[in-house]
C-alpha positions as CSV (number, residue, x, y, z in Angstrom):
1,X,-30.7,17.8,55.0
2,X,-28.8,20.0,52.3
3,X,-25.3,19.9,50.6
4,X,-24.0,21.6,53.6
5,X,-25.7,20.3,56.5
6,X,-24.6,16.8,55.0
7,X,-21.1,18.2,54.8
8,X,-21.4,20.0,58.2
9,X,-22.5,16.5,59.7
10,X,-19.8,14.5,58.8
11,X,-16.7,17.6,58.6
12,X,-17.8,19.8,61.7
13,X,-13.9,21.2,61.8
14,X,-14.3,21.8,58.0
15,X,-17.0,24.5,58.9
16,X,-15.1,27.4,57.9
17,X,-14.7,25.9,54.3
18,X,-17.5,24.6,54.0
19,X,-19.2,28.0,54.6
20,X,-16.9,29.4,52.1
21,X,-18.1,27.1,49.2
22,X,-21.1,28.3,49.8
23,X,-20.4,32.1,49.4
24,X,-17.8,31.2,46.5
25,X,-21.0,28.8,44.6
26,X,-23.7,31.9,45.3
27,X,-21.4,33.8,43.2
28,X,-21.6,37.4,45.3
29,X,-20.0,40.5,44.5
30,X,-16.0,40.6,45.6
31,X,-15.3,41.2,48.9
32,X,-12.1,43.7,50.3
33,X,-11.7,43.2,54.2
34,X,-8.8,45.3,56.0
35,X,-7.1,43.0,58.4
36,X,-5.4,45.0,61.5
37,X,-5.1,46.0,64.8
38,X,-7.4,48.6,66.2
39,X,-6.2,51.8,65.6
40,X,-3.7,51.0,63.1
41,X,-5.8,52.9,60.7
42,X,-8.0,50.5,59.0
43,X,-11.0,52.8,58.9
44,X,-9.7,55.7,57.6
45,X,-7.9,53.7,55.0
46,X,-10.9,52.0,53.5
47,X,-12.7,55.9,53.7
48,X,-9.7,56.6,51.5
49,X,-10.3,53.5,49.0
50,X,-14.0,53.7,48.7
51,X,-14.4,57.3,48.5
52,X,-16.5,58.0,51.3
53,X,-16.6,58.4,54.8
54,X,-18.4,55.0,55.6
55,X,-16.3,53.7,58.4
56,X,-16.3,55.5,62.1
57,X,-12.6,56.8,62.7
58,X,-11.2,57.9,66.0
59,X,-8.0,57.6,68.3
60,X,-10.0,54.9,70.5
61,X,-11.6,51.7,69.8
62,X,-14.3,51.8,67.3
63,X,-15.1,48.8,65.2
64,X,-16.9,46.6,67.4
65,X,-19.1,45.2,64.6
66,X,-18.5,43.7,61.3
67,X,-18.8,47.2,59.1
68,X,-19.7,47.0,55.2
69,X,-20.2,49.5,52.3
70,X,-20.6,48.5,48.4
71,X,-18.7,51.0,46.2
72,X,-18.4,50.4,42.3
73,X,-19.5,46.6,42.7
74,X,-17.2,45.6,45.3
75,X,-17.8,45.2,49.1
76,X,-15.8,46.5,51.6
77,X,-14.9,45.0,54.9
78,X,-14.1,46.4,58.0
79,X,-14.0,43.9,61.1
80,X,-12.8,44.5,64.6
81,X,-9.0,44.7,65.0
82,X,-7.0,41.4,65.8
83,X,-7.0,42.4,69.4
84,X,-10.3,41.4,69.7
85,X,-11.5,39.5,73.0
86,X,-11.0,35.7,72.5
87,X,-14.3,34.4,72.4
88,X,-16.4,37.6,71.8
89,X,-18.7,38.6,69.2
90,X,-15.7,41.0,68.0
91,X,-13.3,37.9,67.5
92,X,-16.5,36.1,65.8
93,X,-16.7,39.5,63.4
94,X,-13.2,39.5,62.9
95,X,-13.3,35.4,62.0
96,X,-16.2,35.7,59.5
97,X,-14.7,38.9,57.6
98,X,-10.8,37.6,57.1
99,X,-11.9,34.0,56.5
100,X,-15.2,33.3,55.7
101,X,-16.4,36.7,53.3
102,X,-13.1,37.8,51.8
103,X,-11.5,37.7,48.5
104,X,-8.8,39.9,49.0
105,X,-7.3,40.8,52.5
106,X,-5.8,44.3,53.1
107,X,-3.4,43.7,55.8
108,X,-2.9,47.0,57.7
109,X,0.1,47.4,60.2
110,X,1.0,51.1,61.7
111,X,4.1,53.0,61.2
112,X,4.7,53.9,64.7
113,X,4.7,50.6,65.8
114,X,7.5,49.1,64.2
115,X,8.1,45.4,63.7
116,X,5.6,43.0,64.0
117,X,4.2,41.2,66.7
118,X,4.1,37.6,67.5
119,X,0.2,37.5,66.9
120,X,0.2,40.0,63.6
121,X,3.6,37.7,62.4
122,X,1.1,34.4,63.0
123,X,-1.9,35.8,60.9
124,X,-0.1,37.0,58.3
125,X,1.9,33.7,57.6
126,X,-1.9,32.1,57.9
127,X,-3.2,34.4,55.3
128,X,-0.4,34.0,53.1
129,X,-0.4,30.2,53.5
130,X,-4.1,30.4,52.5
131,X,-3.0,32.7,50.3
132,X,-1.1,30.3,48.4
133,X,-3.8,27.6,48.6
134,X,-6.7,29.3,47.5
135,X,-5.1,32.3,45.5
136,X,-6.9,35.1,47.7
137,X,-5.1,38.0,47.3
138,X,-2.9,39.4,50.1
139,X,-1.9,42.9,50.2
140,X,0.5,44.4,53.2
141,X,-0.1,48.0,53.7
142,X,2.0,49.6,55.9
143,X,-0.4,52.9,57.7
144,X,0.0,55.8,59.0
145,X,3.5,56.3,56.4
146,X,3.8,60.4,57.7
147,X,4.3,59.3,61.4
148,X,7.9,57.7,60.5
149,X,10.3,60.2,61.5
150,X,12.1,60.1,58.3
151,X,12.5,58.7,54.6
152,X,15.0,57.0,56.4
153,X,13.2,55.3,59.0
154,X,10.7,54.4,57.3
155,X,13.4,52.6,55.4
156,X,14.5,51.0,57.8
157,X,10.8,49.5,59.5
158,X,10.2,48.5,55.9
159,X,13.3,46.8,55.7
160,X,13.0,45.0,59.6
161,X,9.4,43.8,58.6
162,X,10.5,41.9,55.2
163,X,13.2,40.9,57.1
164,X,10.9,39.1,59.7
165,X,8.8,38.2,56.6
166,X,11.0,37.0,54.4
167,X,9.6,35.5,51.5
168,X,9.9,38.7,49.4
169,X,6.0,39.8,49.9
170,X,5.6,43.7,48.7
171,X,4.8,46.4,51.1
172,X,3.3,49.5,50.7
173,X,3.4,52.2,52.8
174,X,0.4,54.6,52.6
175,X,-0.6,58.1,54.9
176,X,-4.2,58.5,54.2
177,X,-3.4,62.4,55.6
178,X,-1.1,63.3,52.8
179,X,-3.4,61.2,50.4
180,X,-6.7,63.4,51.9
181,X,-4.3,67.0,52.1
182,X,-3.3,66.5,48.3
183,X,-7.0,66.1,47.3
184,X,-8.4,68.9,49.0
185,X,-5.4,71.1,48.1
186,X,-5.0,69.5,44.6
187,X,-1.4,68.8,44.9
188,X,-0.8,65.3,42.7
189,X,2.6,65.2,44.6
190,X,1.2,64.6,47.9
191,X,-1.0,62.2,46.2
192,X,1.9,60.4,45.0
193,X,3.9,60.1,48.3
194,X,1.0,59.1,49.8
195,X,1.4,55.5,48.0
196,X,-2.4,55.1,47.8
197,X,-2.3,55.4,43.8
198,X,-0.1,52.2,44.4
199,X,-2.4,50.5,46.9
200,X,-5.2,51.4,44.6
201,X,-3.3,49.8,41.5
202,X,-2.7,46.8,43.2
203,X,-6.2,46.6,44.8
204,X,-7.8,46.9,41.4
205,X,-5.3,44.2,39.9
206,X,-6.6,42.1,42.9
207,X,-10.3,42.8,41.9
208,X,-9.8,41.8,38.5
209,X,-8.0,38.3,39.2
210,X,-11.3,37.8,41.8
211,X,-13.3,35.4,39.2
212,X,-10.1,33.4,38.5
213,X,-9.5,33.2,42.2
214,X,-12.8,31.9,43.0
215,X,-12.9,29.5,40.2
216,X,-9.5,28.1,41.4
217,X,-10.4,28.1,45.3
218,X,-14.1,26.3,44.2
219,X,-11.9,23.5,43.0
220,X,-9.3,24.0,46.0
221,X,-12.1,23.3,48.4
222,X,-14.4,20.4,46.5
223,X,-10.6,18.7,46.2
224,X,-10.3,19.5,50.1
225,X,-13.4,18.2,51.6
226,X,-13.4,15.0,48.8
227,X,-9.9,14.0,50.2
228,X,-11.2,15.3,53.9
229,X,-14.3,12.7,53.7
230,X,-12.4,9.8,51.5
231,X,-9.6,9.7,54.5
232,X,-12.7,9.6,57.0
233,X,-14.8,7.2,55.5
234,X,-11.7,4.8,55.4
235,X,-11.1,5.7,59.2
236,X,-14.6,5.0,60.0
237,X,-15.1,1.8,57.6
238,X,-11.9,0.1,59.1
239,X,-12.6,1.2,62.6
240,X,-16.7,-0.7,61.6
241,X,-14.3,-3.8,60.4
242,X,-12.5,-3.9,64.3
243,X,-15.7,-3.6,65.5
244,X,-17.4,-6.2,63.3
245,X,-13.7,-8.8,63.9
246,X,-13.9,-8.3,67.6
247,X,-17.5,-8.9,68.1
248,X,-17.0,-12.1,65.7
249,X,-14.2,-13.7,67.5
250,X,-15.9,-13.1,70.7
251,X,-18.8,-15.2,69.3
252,X,-16.0,-17.7,68.2
253,X,-14.7,-18.3,71.1
254,X,-17.4,-18.5,73.0
255,X,-19.1,-21.2,70.4
256,X,-15.9,-23.0,70.8
257,X,-15.7,-22.7,75.2
258,X,-19.3,-23.9,74.9
259,X,-19.4,-26.8,72.9
260,X,-16.2,-27.8,74.2
261,X,-17.6,-27.6,77.8
262,X,-20.5,-29.8,76.8
263,X,-18.5,-32.7,74.8
264,X,-16.5,-32.6,77.9
265,X,-19.2,-32.7,80.1
266,X,-20.5,-36.1,78.1
267,X,-16.9,-37.8,78.7
268,X,-16.9,-36.9,82.5
269,X,-20.4,-38.2,83.2
270,X,-19.8,-41.6,81.1
271,X,-19.6,-43.7,84.1
272,X,-22.6,-42.3,85.9
273,X,-24.5,-42.5,83.1
274,X,-24.5,-45.7,82.3
275,X,-27.5,-47.7,83.4
276,X,-27.2,-50.6,85.9
277,X,-28.8,-54.1,86.1
278,X,-30.7,-52.3,89.0
279,X,-30.1,-48.8,89.7
280,X,-30.7,-48.0,93.0
281,X,-31.5,-44.1,92.1
282,X,-34.7,-44.8,90.7
283,X,-35.8,-46.5,94.3
284,X,-37.9,-43.7,96.4
285,X,-37.8,-45.8,99.2
286,X,-40.5,-45.6,101.9
287,X,-42.5,-42.9,104.5
288,X,-39.9,-44.9,107.2
289,X,-36.5,-44.1,104.7
290,X,-36.9,-40.4,105.4
291,X,-34.3,-40.3,108.1
292,X,-32.3,-43.2,106.6
293,X,-29.0,-43.1,104.5
294,X,-29.9,-45.6,101.7
295,X,-28.6,-46.6,98.2
296,X,-31.2,-44.8,96.6
297,X,-30.4,-41.2,98.5
298,X,-26.6,-42.5,98.1
299,X,-26.9,-42.7,94.2
300,X,-29.1,-40.0,93.4
301,X,-26.6,-37.8,95.7
302,X,-23.5,-39.3,93.4
303,X,-25.6,-38.4,90.2
304,X,-26.3,-34.8,91.7
305,X,-22.6,-34.0,92.5
306,X,-21.7,-35.4,89.0
307,X,-24.0,-32.6,87.6
308,X,-22.9,-30.0,89.4
309,X,-19.5,-30.5,88.5
310,X,-20.4,-30.3,85.3
311,X,-22.5,-27.1,86.1
312,X,-19.7,-25.5,87.6
313,X,-17.5,-26.0,84.3
314,X,-20.5,-24.5,82.2
315,X,-20.7,-21.5,84.7
316,X,-17.5,-21.3,84.3
317,X,-17.4,-20.9,80.3
318,X,-20.7,-18.3,80.6
319,X,-19.3,-15.8,83.0
320,X,-16.0,-15.3,81.1
321,X,-18.1,-14.7,78.3
322,X,-20.2,-12.4,80.3
323,X,-23.3,-14.8,80.2
324,X,-24.4,-15.2,83.9
325,X,-28.1,-13.1,84.4
326,X,-31.3,-13.1,82.6
327,X,-32.2,-10.4,80.5
328,X,-34.1,-7.8,82.5
329,X,-37.4,-8.6,81.3
330,X,-37.4,-11.9,82.1
331,X,-36.2,-11.7,85.4
332,X,-38.4,-12.9,88.3
333,X,-37.1,-10.5,91.1
334,X,-35.6,-13.9,92.7
335,X,-31.6,-13.3,92.5
336,X,-30.9,-16.6,93.0
337,X,-33.2,-18.3,90.0
338,X,-32.3,-15.3,87.7
339,X,-30.0,-16.5,86.1
340,X,-29.2,-18.2,82.6
341,X,-27.7,-21.3,84.3
342,X,-31.0,-22.0,86.1
343,X,-32.9,-20.9,82.8
344,X,-31.6,-23.2,80.9
345,X,-30.1,-26.4,83.4
346,X,-32.8,-26.6,86.1
347,X,-31.8,-27.0,89.6
348,X,-31.6,-30.0,90.4
349,X,-30.7,-33.5,88.3
350,X,-31.1,-37.2,90.3
351,X,-31.3,-39.5,87.6
352,X,-29.3,-40.7,84.6
353,X,-32.0,-40.4,82.0
354,X,-31.9,-36.4,82.9
355,X,-28.2,-36.4,82.4
356,X,-28.4,-38.4,79.4
357,X,-31.0,-36.7,77.9
358,X,-28.8,-33.3,79.0
359,X,-25.4,-34.4,78.1
360,X,-25.5,-37.5,76.7
361,X,-26.8,-37.2,73.3
362,X,-25.5,-35.0,70.1
363,X,-29.4,-33.5,70.1
364,X,-29.7,-32.9,73.9
365,X,-25.9,-31.3,73.8
366,X,-27.0,-29.4,70.8
367,X,-30.2,-28.2,72.3
368,X,-28.6,-27.1,75.2
369,X,-26.0,-25.4,72.8
370,X,-29.0,-23.5,71.3
371,X,-30.4,-22.4,74.3
372,X,-27.0,-20.7,76.0
373,X,-26.4,-19.1,73.1
374,X,-29.8,-17.6,72.7
375,X,-29.1,-16.2,76.2
376,X,-25.3,-15.1,74.7
377,X,-27.2,-12.6,71.9
378,X,-29.7,-11.1,75.1
379,X,-26.2,-10.2,77.2
380,X,-25.1,-6.8,77.7
381,X,-21.8,-7.6,76.4
382,X,-23.0,-8.8,73.1
383,X,-25.7,-6.0,72.7
384,X,-23.2,-3.4,73.8
385,X,-21.2,-4.6,70.7
386,X,-23.7,-5.0,68.6
387,X,-24.7,-1.2,69.2
388,X,-21.5,0.0,68.7
389,X,-21.1,-1.8,65.3
390,X,-24.7,0.0,64.6
391,X,-23.6,2.8,65.3
392,X,-20.3,2.8,63.6
393,X,-22.2,1.6,60.4
394,X,-24.1,5.1,60.8
395,X,-21.2,6.7,60.9
396,X,-19.7,5.1,57.6
397,X,-23.2,6.0,56.3
398,X,-23.1,9.5,57.2
399,X,-19.7,9.7,54.9
400,X,-21.3,8.0,52.2
401,X,-24.3,10.4,52.1
402,X,-22.0,13.7,52.3
403,X,-19.9,12.4,49.6
404,X,-22.5,12.0,47.5
405,X,-24.0,15.0,48.2
406,X,-20.6,16.7,47.6
407,X,-20.3,15.2,44.1
408,X,-24.0,15.9,43.1
409,X,-22.8,19.8,44.7
410,X,-19.7,20.0,42.8
411,X,-21.9,19.0,39.7
412,X,-24.4,21.7,40.0
413,X,-21.4,24.0,40.8
414,X,-19.9,23.5,37.3
């Protein structure tokens, strides 16, 4: 993976900033993008500024791709209008030109439209916020000034737009028609009144500031991405700690509950585990006793009942912690036998020696604890928690790798 791919994997929402940083590090020619609605004179303005008819001009929507030309070491972009269809290729081109490739944005608004509409105002405000952060210049161009009814009408429109912005942004009113007429007729007054010399001066000043602006923007983006990665690392690490804490707490609870129920079983079975001088349970009886109620049968039934009560308590603990069925690989297909209880304890106990072996000594209880615990760590609930922890650890490492690559990238970019 490249530096960019590591960063995109960790911060996909910062795709624009990361792609912009790539362009800054590659340090291409200064790029100027004209931004505005279609048929607001963007292409005519570009042709006037570049001194060549590189951009198509028409009364209908014409710019449907990202058009560009290079003049005197500067790249000029004419993107689709602001009213490009949402989620269409036009909209992608407009976004690419405005936010990724441009060092300078010329925001164009036609005089005949009067005040800015909501979409224009929103975009311009976003551009000005970006200018404050990145130092990429924004120049407001009021185009087609010759279409104003009078100088007073033009002044009124300018004042109304300034009132909308309320931020002191300079607005340069231009007329490419007057400019072309002045050039063709060699009339300096028309050229001067066109506003183009003032705009060209502002553009040239912005171009001269591009190297310093790029240096600032590069530092700004590195700081922004570093802060984003640090915040993301803290969030993911905190989540990992929470998952680990929960898993540990649940495992401790299982251990405590299982230990307690086994110790309780030992206490509850103490009386019946005591070996009498003569134990009827050990008397198997004769063939003739098959259908008789004998002392041996009664005693073995008592032992089995006591064992069953202990099993009920143990099963309750296992059920509460999701340790019931055997792992898939160990199942036989006989549902009644494919349980952890049967696998560890068997089906029945008839003799006191079996109870003492299972519950009556610490070694036996420790063996039961270990056997049940081995199934706990194979249970679905436990495995799901471990998988979540493993996945979260990878999420943390993803940010660590991205941070490492960003630092290396920053070092190489200096």
